[in-house]
C-alpha positions in Angstrom: 77.6 115.6 101.0 76.5 114.5 104.4 76.6 116.4 107.7 79.8 115.9 109.7 78.0 115.2 112.9 75.9 112.5 111.2 79.1 111.0 109.8 80.7 110.9 113.2 77.7 109.0 114.6 77.3 106.7 111.6 81.0 105.7 111.0 81.8 102.1 111.9 84.9 99.9 111.7 84.3 97.7 108.7 85.6 94.2 108.8 84.2 92.9 105.5 84.4 94.6 102.2 82.9 94.0 98.7 85.4 93.3 96.0 84.9 96.7 94.4 88.2 98.2 93.4 89.0 101.5 95.1 90.2 104.1 92.5 93.4 106.0 93.0 91.4 109.3 92.8 89.3 108.1 95.8 92.4 107.3 97.8 94.0 110.6 96.9 90.8 112.4 98.2 91.1 110.6 101.5 94.8 111.4 101.8 94.1 115.1 101.1 91.5 115.0 103.9 94.1 113.5 106.3 96.7 116.1 105.4 94.2 118.8 106.5 94.4 117.7 110.1 95.4 120.2 112.8 99.2 120.1 113.2 101.0 122.2 115.8 104.1 123.8 114.3 103.0 122.7 110.9 105.6 119.9 110.8 103.2 117.8 108.6 104.8 114.7 110.0 102.5 112.2 108.3 103.6 109.9 105.6 101.2 107.8 103.7 101.9 104.4 102.1 99.4 102.9 99.7 100.0 99.1 99.6 99.3 97.2 96.4 98.4 93.5 96.5 102.1 92.4 96.7 102.8 94.8 99.6 99.6 93.8 101.3 100.5 90.2 101.1 104.0 90.8 102.5 102.5 92.9 105.4 99.9 90.1 106.0 102.7 87.5 106.0 104.6 89.6 108.7 101.4 89.7 110.8 100.7 86.0 110.1 104.2 85.0 111.2 103.6 86.8 114.5 100.3 85.0 115.0 101.8 81.7 113.9 104.4 81.8 116.7 101.5 80.8 119.1 100.8 77.7 117.1 102.9 74.6 118.0 102.3 72.5 114.9 104.5 73.7 112.1 102.0 72.9 109.3 99.2 74.6 111.2 101.5 77.6 111.9 102.3 77.9 108.1 98.6 77.7 107.4 98.0 80.6 109.8 100.7 82.7 108.1 99.3 82.0 104.6 95.7 82.7 105.6 96.6 86.1 107.0 98.8 86.9 104.0 96.0 85.9 101.6 93.4 87.9 103.5 95.5 91.0 103.3 96.3 90.5 99.6 92.6 90.4 98.8 91.7 93.6 100.6 90.4 96.3 98.2 92.9 98.8 99.5 95.2 99.2 102.5 97.1 102.2 103.7 99.8 102.7 106.2 100.3 105.9 108.1 103.7 106.7 109.5 105.2 109.8 111.2 108.6 111.3 110.9 110.4 110.9 114.2 111.5 114.3 115.5 114.4 114.4 117.9 112.4 116.6 120.3 110.1 114.4 122.5 107.5 117.2 122.7 107.3 117.6 119.0 107.3 113.8 118.5 104.2 113.5 120.8 102.5 116.4 119.0 103.2 114.8 115.6 101.8 111.4 116.8 98.6 113.1 117.9 98.4 115.0 114.6 98.7 111.8 112.6 95.7 110.3 114.5 93.7 113.5 113.8 94.6 112.9 110.1 93.4 109.3 110.4 90.1 110.5 111.8 89.7 112.9 109.0 90.4 110.1 106.5 87.9 107.8 108.2 85.2 110.4 108.1 85.9 111.3 104.5 85.8 107.6 103.6 82.4 107.3 105.2 81.1 110.4 103.4 82.2 108.8 100.1 80.4 105.5 100.9 83.6 103.7 101.8 84.6 102.0 105.1 87.8 101.7 107.1 89.2 99.5 109.7 92.1 100.9 111.7 94.7 98.5 112.9 97.5 99.1 115.4 99.8 97.0 117.5 103.3 95.6 117.9 103.5 94.4 114.3 104.0 98.1 113.3 107.6 97.8 114.6 108.3 94.3 113.1 111.1 94.6 110.6 109.2 92.5 108.1 106.1 94.7 108.3 108.3 97.8 108.0 110.0 96.3 104.9 106.6 95.4 103.4 105.4 99.0 103.8 108.7 100.5 102.7 109.1 102.7 105.7 112.6 104.2 106.1 114.6 104.7 109.2 113.4 107.8 111.0 109.8 107.0 110.5 107.3 105.1 112.7 104.2 103.3 111.4 101.4 104.4 113.7 98.5 102.5 112.0 97.4 100.6 109.0 93.9 101.2 107.5 92.0 98.6 105.6 89.8 100.4 103.1 86.9 99.4 100.8 83.2 99.4 100.1 81.4 98.0 103.2 79.8 94.5 102.6 77.5 95.4 105.4 77.2 98.0 108.2 77.7 96.7 111.7 75.6 98.0 114.5 77.0 100.6 116.8 78.9 99.4 119.8 77.7 100.9 123.1 79.6 103.9 124.2 79.7 105.7 127.6 78.0 109.1 127.1 80.5 111.9 127.2 78.5 113.5 130.1 79.6 110.6 132.3 83.3 111.2 131.4 83.3 115.0 131.8 84.2 117.1 134.7 83.1 120.8 134.6 85.5 123.0 136.6 84.5 126.4 138.1 
């Protein structure tokens, strides 16, 4: 097992994966790590969806349809949709993380934050196991076709999808502003 601080420094968003299949037991380990995230009030709002090839293709088609709207030529637009759908179908694994929507806005915000802490746990656990992740967010999360592909019921919100696999290569770190330049110490 590696040191947590080393994992934080070494973790990267992985865009290209090998074709190694990710075992169910590996995914279950990652989901258990996510479920250990801090969670005020212990609402445990996270819901995890593991997408098989068919669901990944359907999700990719929803995303591809959104991208295809920017393409005027109908044949080229269809090609965009199919390319994105195919790319998603070929991913080694893909997860969607949703949260249960509480009626109380304060709890809803706390639950959203807890889900992202869970995603960070999952990403660090994946790195420790020699796997890579790529977190995806955006307006597609609310697209009815994407929600249907994931199987998210009413009363839940998709907050992110996570592409998962064995890294084909490890990208260089992107420059970050040192925390000291973003910190104010108060008396």
